[in-house]
N, C-alpha and C positions, 0 to 999 in steps of 0.2 A: 504494500500500500504506500503510495507516495506521500511525502510530508506536505502538509499545508497549514497555514496559519489559522488559528481559531478565529471565528468572527468576533468582532467587538461591538459594543453597544453604541459606539461613536457613529452617528449618522453621516458625518462628513467624511468618514473613511480614513481619518488621520491615524497614524500609528499611535498606539497606546504607549505611554511612558513606562519604563521599567519601575518596579516597586522594590524597595529594599527588603531583603529577607526578614529582618527583625520586625518591620512594620507589617509584613504579610502574616508572620506567625502571631503577632499580637492581635491582628484582626480575626484570625482563625480561632485563637483562644477565647476572645471576647464572644464570638458566636457560640462557643461551647459553654459559656458561663464561667470561664476561668479568668484569672487576672493576667497581667502581662508576663512575659518571660522574665523580665527583671525582678518582678515581685516573687515569682516562684523560686528563682535562684537565690534571692535574698533570704527567704525563709529557710531554705536548706543550708546555706552557708552560715547563717547566724542562728541556727536552731538552739544551741546552748544558751545564747542570750535571750531567746524567746521563752524557753521553758525552765531554764535554770540547770545548774550542775547536777542536782540530784535526779531530775527527771530525764535528762538527755540520754542516759543509758537505758531507759525503760520505754521511751516514747519516740515516735518518728512521724513526721508529716506524711500523710498519704495523698491528700488532694485538697485543692481549694476550688470549690464550685459554688457559684451564685453567692459569694461572700462567706461561705461556711468552710472553715478549715477542719478537715477530718484528720484525726490523730490516731495512729495505731499504738497500742500499748502491749507489753509482753505479759501483763498480768492484770486481770480486772480490778485489782486493788488500786493500781495506778490510775485507772480511769476516774475513780473517786477523788483522788488527789488532784487530778487535772480539773475536775469540776469545781473544786474549792479554789483553784487558782485561776479560773476562767477570766475574771475581770482584770487581773494583773497581766495575763497573757494577751488579752485583747488590747490593753493599753500599750504594751510593748510592740505589738504588731502595728498599731496605729502610728506609733512613733517611727517605726522602720519603713512602713509602706505607704503611709498617708491614710487619711480618713476614708472609711467606707470600703476599703479593699477586703478586709476580713471583719465581718460583723458578728460571727458566732463560731462556736467550736463544738464539735462532737467527737466522741472517742469510741473506739471499739478494740477488742482484743484481737491481735493479729500476730502472726509469726514474724520474728525478726529475721533479717537476712543474715 
């Protein structure tokens, strides 16, 4: 099958400008209800700062969807500890990511890698 350019929505037929990959990824993530790539990377890189030294070995970020950070814990007892710390965690996330990126936290027991 020969190669051909996909049609564009530009009625004038002008060539579409290239889009930078980070901007494209951010648009795809937004369509999925996820934050920007930078926000996801920040959460993972600064996880100990988000949850503290005691929890970092028992909890890991699983996903951020529609403002909800899902956290996996290696034991259900740590889920209770995270619930007690939810306001502090949300305040730290707001400081790191900005307002409205993460608005709630849920936990679930999961296997650690």
